[in-house]
N, C-alpha and C positions, 0 to 999 in steps of 0.2 A: 194856654200853655204853651212856651216854644222851647221846643227843645232839640238842641244842636245835634249834628251829625257824629259828634263827639261823643257825646252822652248813651243816645243810642248805641253807638257803638261799645260803649264804656256797659252798657248794659247785657246786650247781647255775648259780650267775652264773657261777663262774669255769667249770666246764663250757662254757654256750653262748658264752662269751667265745673258748672254745677251739676249740669249733666252727666259730663264723664264723670265726675266720681260719684255720682247713686250710678251709672252704667257698673261701674268696678266693684260695689259694694252688691250688686245684682249679681252679678257674674261668680263675683267669689262664693256665695250663699247658695246659689242656683246648684239645684241636684240633676235637673236633665238636662243631659249633654246635646242635644239639640237647641234648647232653649240657650244654653250658654254659648254656643256658638254663634248665635243671631244678636245676642248681645253683645260678645265681643264684635260682629261686625257693625253694631252701630257706636260702639264707642271708639271704632277706628275713624268711623268718617265724622266723630264729633270731636276728637282731636284733630285732622285735620282741618275741619272749619276752624276751629278753636285756634290753630296754627296759620291759616292764613288771612284771618281775622286780626290776629294779633300784628303778625309781619304789615298787613297796611295798615295799622294803626301806627306801629314803629315809623313807617315810613312817611307819615303825616305830621309826626313828632307828638303825636298823643298821649304815647306811655316810653317812658325811661326804663328799659330794660336792663338790668345787672346780667352779666353776660352767663354767671351761672344759672339761672333763672329761666332764660333763652335754650341752655344747652340742656337742663331738664326736658322741655318741655320736647324740644327736638329727638330727644333720649328715648322718650316715651313713646312717639309718633315714630322712628324708625323699630323698635323694640315688635311695635303694632303690626307694623307692616311686614318687617320679619317672621313673625310668627305665624303670619297670614299667609305668606308665602310658602311655609314648610308647611303648610295644613292648608294641600288645595280644596279640602274638601269645605272649606268656611266662605269659599269664593260665592257673592252672593246666586241665588239660582232666580234666573228671567222668566 
C-alpha cells in the first residue's frame, strides 16, 4: 500500500477536526472546572495544530479553501487564544 503524503495529511486533518469537535462536546458537558480547563487547553492546541496543517496543505495546493471556511477556522483559534489570555489560570502547569 502506497500512501502519499497528501493522503496522510488529509487523514491527519480530519482526525484533528474530529478531535477538536470531541473536546468541545466534552468541555460543554463537563461539570468539573479543573477538568474543563484542561480540556480547553487540549482543544486550543488541537486547533493550532489543525491550522498549521491546513495552512501547509493549502500552500502545497492540496486543499482549495473558501475564504469563509478559512476565516471560520482562524476566528475559532483567535477566540480560544484570547480566552486563554484572559484566564491565565488555564496556562499549562509544568
